N, C-alpha and C positions, 0 to 999 in steps of 0.2 A: 448496486453498489457492495461490491465483496469488501471484507474483513481479511487481513494479513497483519501476518507479526517481523517487526521490522529486523534482518535479520545481518545488516551490514551498511556503510556511507556510501556514494562513489564520489571520483571526486575530478574535473573537468578539467584535460588541461586548456580547452581553445573551447567554446560554448556562444551560440548561439545572442547574438545582445540582447534580445527582449528575454532571455534568462542567467540575464549580472543579477549574482546577488543569492542564485537558489540554492536552495540544496538535495541532493535528492539521494534515495535509500532506495536500498537492496529487501526486497519484500519477499515475504512465501505466504503466499494468500493458504487462510487455515482452508482444511479440511471438513469433512464432514463425522470423521471421527474427532477428531480436535477438540470439536464444537462437544463433542458428549463426553471430554475429559484430558482423551487422549497425550499425550507429551509431546510441545512443538516442535518434532526429530524436523529434520532439513528432509521438503520432500524432493523428488527425483530430479534429474537436471533439468535445466530447460523450467522447471516451473518457477523459477521466478521473475519477479517484476522490477523495473525499475522506474517509481515511482517521487513526482518534482513534492516539495516538503516546503510549507513556510507556516505548521504550524508548531515547527521545533519539539515533530517523534525520534527519538533516540533507539538503538539498538537496545531490544529485549520487548519495545513498546507495540503493542494492536493498536492496528491505526485500522481505521477506514478510507476504503480509493476508490475510487471513479475510473476509466477508463474509458477511449474511446474518443467520441465527438464531446463527448461531455467533460471529458478529462481536459481538454481547451475552453470550455465556456466559463472560468473566470476571469479568463483576462481580456482585457478591454483589447490587446491586436491578437491580429494572427498568432499566437508561439505556436511551436514545435514542442510537446507532451504528450505521449499516448497514457499517462498515468497519470494524475492528481492523490495526494494526500484532502481527501476533504475533514477527516472525522481524528480525533488521537480518542479510545475505548476506553474506558475505566472499570469498566466488569464485563463477561457473557454470564447472562443467565439463558440456558436451552432446554427447554424440556421435546425429547421426540416425540411424535406423534405415536398412540396407542395404536397396531393395528386393533382392526373388526373385527 
């Protein structure tokens, strides 16, 4: 699972029937520096993910999302999803390792 910052929403004109009623979010994965407290600034182009959401995340939220085969696991039928919102994150506590 990766953590990401919701920066937008996706609107579909036509969707696979298995995805009816679904929401899709634009998510910027968090970098190590952002875990340490740097601002949630946009990453480089191409780093943004489109994530299936049925938990109700909104712009500005931090979410936990899975990718690949794990993203399709919550569905009963085969569903064309590459990333799935698995958690809404309330707070991040990060303690970097101490160099030996």
